[in-house]
C-alpha angles and dihedrals in degrees: 000000000000107000095199091059091063123086109261097245094045087047091059093051090057092067107108123219100223125078096234095049089043089057091048090056091061093042088056092043091056097028097138092053094042091048092052092048090050092050092049093045090049089053092046094050092047092050090048089060090046091060093077088044091053089046091053090052090054091050091048090049092047090051091051091044091056087057098039112016096178099050102040102046094091090050090052092049090050091049092050091048090051091049092052092046091051093048093047093045091049092051094044095048091048093052093044089053089050091050091051091049092049087054096052100035100074092047091049093050091046091052094046092051091046095050097042090050091049089048090052091050089060096050115115110255091247090063092059099047095088096052130064118233091242092052091050091049090051091049092054092051093043092049092052091048091048091054090049092050095045093049090047093051092048094046101040104029116021099035097046089043091054092047092047091050093048091047091049092052091049093048092048090048088061092046107033120356094197091058090046090053091049092051091046093052090047091050092052093048092044092050093046093048093047090049091053091051090047092055091048093047098046096082091044090053091051091048091050092050090049091050092050090048092052091050091048091050091049092051092050091049093046093049092046090054096039092119091054090052090052094047090053092042090236103130090118090052091052090051090053091050090049090051089052091051092048092048091052091049091047092057091054093044093050091052090051093047091053089056090048090054090051089053091050092050092050096047096042091047089050090051092050091049091051092048094050095040098049095044093048092048091045090052091049091050091048093049090052093047096249093124136020134227091272092052090046089053090049092053092048092049094049090046092055092049093049092046091050091050091049091051090049093048091053088067095036090054088060091047092050091052091052092047091046091053092049092047093047092049092048094048091048092053101036107036108070133146106286125235118255106297133229103248133158092258090074120067121229119261114248116199116196102158110009104235110161125200130184112197122195095326119191117183136166130171120244088258087066096249107143118223107171129026115187095333115181122181139159122204115193121230121260094015132122107238122189124205115198135167143118122295112290094022092121102259099129092037089058091057093043089056090050090051090046091237082129126029121219117239089221136009132035141256122221134193115195088345094306119122104234093209090062095055135068112285093219091056090052093052090046088063096052130069119199130201102189127201088242107042095206099203124196120245088248134100119303087242090058092046093053094041088055085085090066118005095201095052117128123239090253092054090051091052091048092052091046091051092051089050092050095241103104093086097052091043093055090051091059116097093244096031114202090357092063111122113240092220127228106331088346094303093154092061133065120249092257092048091051090051092050091052088053090049091050089050091053093046091051091054091062093201121171091234125052126190118197116190106191086317094165096049095101098035128107115238094260095051090043090055090049092051093049088049089058088064089066096042122027095015100040095115094042123103101237122197114191133191105195147145093189112118092208090056094045092056092058096052123106094215136006128208117202112206125199122175093339096311132102104244097173136013132182146080123315092258094046093051093048089051090051088059094211136123094316094051090053092048092048091049 
């Protein structure tokens, strides 16, 4: 399966939601490379077991040479040549397998991050509200690393160990069937015991990964709000909260570590039992003439290899539990049902006027809190419509429904008579500009931030939009001008400067519908006046929807809707609502 040959939206829906199936996806994605690594690892493990066999042949040849120096020299030379060939082949196959894995690993990680990020982009907004952006970014990286580590453990530890064990049993069956039976019984008991511990440890591994994730999310949130903690003189309080989080994580980690110790005891005890058992049986067989010195050497060599593999697997079992927990936690958080996709079955939305209609809208949040019950509303094209109301009245939710960040449980939304839910989402968003209350700038150049409104805009068009938004002058005074980075979330700019960049971005987009969410809240009076003047000049044919509590903005609106608990309590012009002396008049006063 070549992932890049699939359409992007179909590609996302192929991401499974269980760790094992998720691993299989990447094995299929990289199947030529994985197949080659498996072949080389199979060869390497088989040759590793042949080293004791080649050693036993040398010992047998040396024994015969001491008795007959003239007749056994050629046999000794052949045995030594075989030994050297096996050692060289084992080393070469191992390194070739490593080189293949180095070639496929970066591409695999790149593709996992790409697809998980794309999957996250398609989550409904309500799915992302409980996780910070930093925590989600860490989960994407951790999930990709967990897949890399799991595939590495399976390819370079479990698979070669299994091949080596099977080869050892086969080789011993040809040399000494009783020893082969003993090794086979040990292998079955060892596998069954390890599987039992794996089943018991799986939930603990997931709990530990979840605890680490919660701690990581808390740290990101605390560091992001460090200035707030200082302003409220609560650094000691944040330290106490961090201690509580770390204590909670420590309890989970200690429980997991106790299970890890139990696994180590079991696997090391099993190794010791195999060592003692095989050596004692080999000595008994030698004493009774069932095997010779060469066969005894073969048994001892195989025994050492199997014991070494068992010791290694005791640690790798622990690693695989940790990786499984990280992968399970990441999949649970990142792979969610996607929002309706933009496919060729849906036509693009074409806005010519900008008339917006809400018909019988019912909407509740996932928590069950209802916002709208049978809301119907018509917003005329080319008008400036204000939406006011107390916090929680449904103002922002109304606009999020229009932008399809949320989907109504019932009812439909139309623009120029077209049902938005039956058209491509991207074409809807291309017709709407948004000036949010919090600008949310990228940590990229100011030029890139403004041009985000229209990617193909020329440099001259960017400067024109910046001039209209009253930000060209302060940008040119910066040392790097338009190439100055905005900083994390616009940290290098003042609140008013950030807002003006967001206004320039919206102006550059030239969309027929504009949404302003408290867009003038951070502006000085002069810039605010300039922005409001744009409504009568450059934006006079645009349908403008405004959330505001600013009296100067309210006065310039053609119509105002007063929301209260998800219902329209009042509707009219500024003068009409003041004359009615109701909720709006009290708010305005």
